[in-house]
C-alpha positions as CSV (number, residue, x, y, z in Angstrom):
1,X,37.2,-7.2,-73.9
2,X,37.4,-4.4,-76.9
3,X,37.3,-7.8,-79.6
4,X,35.0,-10.1,-77.8
5,X,32.5,-7.0,-78.0
6,X,33.2,-5.9,-81.6
7,X,32.8,-9.5,-82.6
8,X,29.3,-10.3,-80.6
9,X,27.9,-6.9,-82.2
10,X,29.0,-8.0,-85.8
11,X,27.3,-12.0,-85.0
12,X,24.5,-12.0,-87.3
13,X,20.9,-11.4,-85.6
14,X,18.2,-14.1,-85.3
15,X,15.7,-11.6,-85.0
16,X,15.8,-11.6,-89.1
17,X,14.7,-15.2,-91.2
18,X,16.8,-16.4,-93.4
19,X,15.7,-14.6,-95.9
20,X,16.7,-11.3,-94.4
21,X,13.9,-9.7,-93.6
22,X,13.4,-9.6,-89.9
23,X,11.1,-11.4,-87.9
24,X,10.7,-8.3,-85.5
25,X,10.2,-4.6,-85.8
26,X,13.7,-4.7,-84.3
27,X,15.8,-6.4,-82.2
28,X,13.8,-6.6,-78.6
29,X,17.4,-7.5,-76.9
30,X,19.2,-4.2,-78.5
31,X,18.7,-0.9,-79.8
32,X,20.8,-1.1,-83.4
33,X,23.3,-3.4,-84.3
34,X,22.4,-7.2,-82.3
35,X,24.7,-7.6,-79.5
36,X,23.8,-11.5,-78.5
37,X,24.8,-14.3,-80.5
38,X,23.8,-16.3,-83.9
39,X,22.0,-19.2,-82.4
40,X,22.2,-21.9,-85.7
41,X,21.1,-24.4,-84.3
42,X,18.3,-23.3,-81.8
43,X,15.0,-24.6,-82.3
44,X,12.3,-25.0,-80.0
45,X,9.6,-27.3,-81.1
46,X,6.9,-27.1,-77.8
47,X,7.1,-25.8,-74.3
48,X,5.5,-27.6,-71.7
49,X,4.8,-26.4,-67.9
50,X,3.5,-27.3,-64.8
51,X,2.5,-23.8,-63.1
52,X,-0.7,-23.8,-61.2
53,X,-3.5,-20.9,-62.2
54,X,-3.9,-18.1,-59.5
55,X,-7.6,-19.6,-59.8
56,X,-6.0,-23.2,-58.9
57,X,-3.7,-22.1,-56.5
58,X,-6.9,-19.6,-55.0
59,X,-9.1,-23.2,-55.0
60,X,-5.2,-25.2,-53.4
61,X,-4.7,-22.9,-51.1
62,X,-9.3,-23.1,-50.0
63,X,-8.9,-26.9,-49.7
64,X,-5.1,-27.8,-47.6
65,X,-5.2,-24.5,-45.2
66,X,-6.0,-24.9,-41.1
67,X,-9.1,-22.8,-40.2
68,X,-8.7,-22.1,-36.8
69,X,-11.9,-21.6,-34.8
70,X,-12.1,-20.3,-31.0
71,X,-15.6,-20.8,-30.4
72,X,-17.9,-23.8,-28.8
73,X,-21.1,-25.5,-31.0
74,X,-24.0,-25.6,-29.5
75,X,-26.6,-28.0,-30.5
76,X,-28.0,-27.3,-33.9
77,X,-25.3,-25.3,-35.0
78,X,-23.4,-26.5,-37.7
79,X,-19.2,-25.5,-38.6
80,X,-18.8,-26.5,-42.2
81,X,-14.6,-26.0,-43.5
82,X,-13.4,-26.3,-47.1
83,X,-9.9,-27.7,-45.7
84,X,-8.7,-28.7,-41.8
85,X,-10.2,-27.2,-38.7
86,X,-8.6,-25.9,-36.0
87,X,-11.2,-25.9,-33.3
88,X,-10.2,-24.3,-30.2
89,X,-13.7,-24.9,-27.8
90,X,-16.2,-27.7,-27.6
91,X,-18.4,-28.9,-29.3
92,X,-22.1,-29.8,-27.3
93,X,-24.6,-32.4,-28.0
94,X,-26.5,-31.5,-31.2
95,X,-23.9,-30.0,-33.3
96,X,-21.6,-30.6,-36.0
97,X,-19.0,-30.2,-37.1
98,X,-17.4,-30.8,-40.9
99,X,-14.1,-30.7,-42.7
100,X,-13.1,-31.5,-45.8
101,X,-9.8,-32.4,-44.3
102,X,-8.7,-33.3,-40.6
103,X,-10.3,-32.1,-37.5
104,X,-8.8,-31.3,-34.5
105,X,-10.6,-30.2,-31.0
106,X,-8.6,-28.7,-28.7
107,X,-11.6,-29.2,-26.1
108,X,-14.8,-32.1,-25.9
109,X,-16.4,-33.6,-29.1
110,X,-19.6,-34.6,-27.5
111,X,-21.6,-34.0,-30.8
112,X,-21.1,-34.9,-34.5
113,X,-17.8,-34.7,-36.8
114,X,-17.3,-35.7,-39.8
115,X,-14.3,-35.3,-41.6
116,X,-13.1,-35.5,-45.6
117,X,-16.7,-35.1,-46.6
118,X,-15.2,-35.3,-49.8
119,X,-14.3,-39.0,-49.7
120,X,-10.8,-38.3,-48.5
121,X,-10.1,-41.6,-46.1
122,X,-7.2,-40.6,-44.9
123,X,-8.4,-37.5,-42.7
124,X,-8.5,-37.7,-39.1
125,X,-10.9,-36.3,-35.9
126,X,-8.5,-35.8,-32.7
127,X,-10.0,-33.9,-29.3
128,X,-8.8,-33.2,-26.1
129,X,-12.4,-35.0,-24.8
130,X,-13.6,-37.5,-27.0
131,X,-16.9,-38.2,-26.5
132,X,-19.2,-38.3,-29.8
133,X,-22.5,-38.8,-30.6
134,X,-21.3,-39.6,-34.3
135,X,-17.8,-40.2,-35.6
136,X,-17.5,-40.0,-40.0
137,X,-14.7,-40.1,-42.1
138,X,-15.7,-40.2,-45.7
139,X,-17.6,-42.3,-46.8
140,X,-17.4,-44.7,-43.3
141,X,-19.6,-43.7,-39.7
142,X,-18.9,-45.1,-36.5
143,X,-21.5,-44.3,-33.7
144,X,-21.4,-43.4,-29.9
145,X,-21.0,-46.7,-28.0
146,X,-24.3,-48.0,-26.3
147,X,-22.7,-48.6,-22.6
148,X,-20.6,-45.4,-20.5
149,X,-17.0,-45.6,-20.5
150,X,-14.6,-44.3,-18.1
151,X,-13.4,-40.9,-18.5
152,X,-9.8,-41.2,-19.6
153,X,-7.4,-38.2,-19.4
154,X,-5.6,-39.0,-22.7
155,X,-6.2,-37.0,-26.3
156,X,-7.4,-39.5,-28.6
157,X,-8.1,-39.7,-32.2
158,X,-10.4,-41.4,-34.5
159,X,-8.8,-42.8,-38.6
160,X,-9.9,-45.5,-41.0
161,X,-8.2,-48.9,-39.9
162,X,-7.4,-51.6,-42.5
163,X,-10.2,-52.9,-42.5
164,X,-11.9,-49.9,-43.4
165,X,-13.8,-49.5,-39.8
166,X,-13.1,-46.1,-38.0
167,X,-11.2,-46.7,-35.3
168,X,-10.5,-44.6,-32.1
169,X,-7.3,-44.5,-30.2
170,X,-4.2,-42.7,-28.4
171,X,-3.3,-39.1,-30.0
172,X,0.9,-41.0,-30.1
173,X,-0.2,-43.6,-32.7
174,X,-0.9,-41.0,-34.6
175,X,2.0,-40.1,-35.8
176,X,2.7,-43.6,-37.1
177,X,-0.3,-43.6,-38.8
178,X,-0.4,-40.7,-40.8
179,X,3.1,-39.4,-40.9
180,X,2.3,-36.8,-43.5
181,X,0.6,-35.2,-40.4
182,X,3.7,-33.5,-38.9
183,X,5.7,-31.5,-42.0
184,X,4.6,-28.3,-40.8
185,X,5.0,-26.7,-44.7
186,X,2.1,-26.5,-46.3
187,X,1.1,-30.1,-48.2
188,X,1.4,-29.8,-51.9
């Protein structure tokens, strides 16, 4: 071991240029004689990185986080979030919920819901009781039917189909239509 250590200490330092002048005031790897091996053929042309800045990370988190809210949205009130909305409560007629992502309502939706307001047509709206006045996903809008339908006991979801129309169907179909919704980790 002492032979290897001795040969390392006597190896030429990369901290000096070819003409022998030092590139740094002191070797960044140690004091006195340099202990790092010579790298005569090592040339770095550029360094690329795909690391996002702190501001970009905060913006991404704000747009993709699930915002839990526990309240009743009454007539005339508007609840607006940047990411996904998890509402534990009801949206009464005349109330509005708007989200940049998906809307999940554990309660009755009897007002207006607008998911994917920035143009996200992959967004969905899910509710325990789906009796909305109006549904919007991205820039597509659908209003409530004129006739009353029977009260069902199943949770329902709304999504945009291949014909660019909003469809309301059983919640169980959602995992086949939007498989990315089942991931528990953050979306990136």
